[in-house]
N, C-alpha and C positions, 0 to 999 in steps of 0.2 A: 129448682123453683117451679111450682105449678103455675098454670095460667091464671088461676084465681088469686094466688099470692102476688103475681105480677100486677094484676088489676088493683089489688089492695095497696101495693107500693105506689101505683099511679095515683090512687085516691089520696094517699097521705101527702104526696108532693103537690097535689093540685091546690092545696091551701096556700102555696107560695105564688100562685099565678098572679099576673097583673092584668086584671079585667075590670077597670073602673067604668067602662061604658056598657058592656053587656051583663056584667056581674055573673058571668058564666065561666067559672074556673074549670080548666081542663088540665089533667096531668097525664103523662105518658112515662112508661118504664120499659126500657129495652133490656132484653136478656141476651147477652153476647154468648157466643159459643164457648168462650173461655170461662164462663160463669159470672163475669162481672155484670152489674146492673147499672145502666146509665139512665138518668131521668131528665125530663124537661116539662115545662109548663107553657101555657099560652101567654103571650105578651101582646096586649092591645096597644093601639096608637090612635090618636084623634083623627089621623088620616087613615081611615079604616083599611085600605089595601096594604098598608105597611105593617100591620100586625103579623104575628107569626103563631102558627098552631103549635100545640104541645109536642106533637109527633115530629114535626120538622125541627123544633128546638132541640129535642132529644137526639135526633139523627145528626144535626149539625154539631152538637156538643161531642157526639161520638166520633165524628170525622176529625175533630180537633184533637182527639185523644188517639188517633191512629187507626180507627175502625174503617174498614173498607167493605164494599158490597160483598155479601156472602158471610160476613162475620156476625150478623144478627140472627139469632134463632127465633125470637118472638118479641112482640110488643104488646103490652097491656095498656089500655087507654080507658079513661073514664067516660068517654062518649064515642059515638060512631064517627069514624074518620071521614073528613071531607074528600072530595075527588082528588084534589091536589096532593094530599097526604097519601092517598092510596097509590098514586103514581110514584111518589118517593119510596114508599115501602116496597113496591114492585121492583123498582130500579135497584134498591139495596139488597134484594134477594131475601127479604124477611120470609121465614117459613110460615109463620102463623100470626094472626092478629086477634086479640081477645078484648072484648068490651061488653059492658052490660047492655042487654036488650030485652025489653018486656019482662023485667024481673028475673032474667036468667043471664047466663054468661054465653055469649055468642063467640065462637072461634071459627075463623075462616082464613083462607090463604088470601094474599093480596090479589091474585088473579080472580078469585071468586068474587071479591069485592069490587073489582074493576074489570068487568068482562070487555073483551075486544080492545084491550089496552095496546099500546105500541111500545116498541123498543127501537133504538137507533142501532 
């Protein structure tokens, strides 16, 4: 699956997001090294800090299915990821992150998106 196809998969699933407050639906699609694709959407909550981003929802779903750091080849997202999600992607060893930017498709590594990051 290409990065562009992965972002299209994310866009398709974004319609399922629960975003009654921002009305900003976000979708994410993980491409696993074994070829599987796992998706997630943002889920908002009236107590704003309790919402969850699409990227973290997809990664959490993947962990529930047995995925571990290093198993994710790429992630396609419908928006630029926040700093917290960038840290998650870095920790999970995602090779590349693809998302729309200025009418084009931007593809970067998590380290490029989160310079001077930290690891335990």
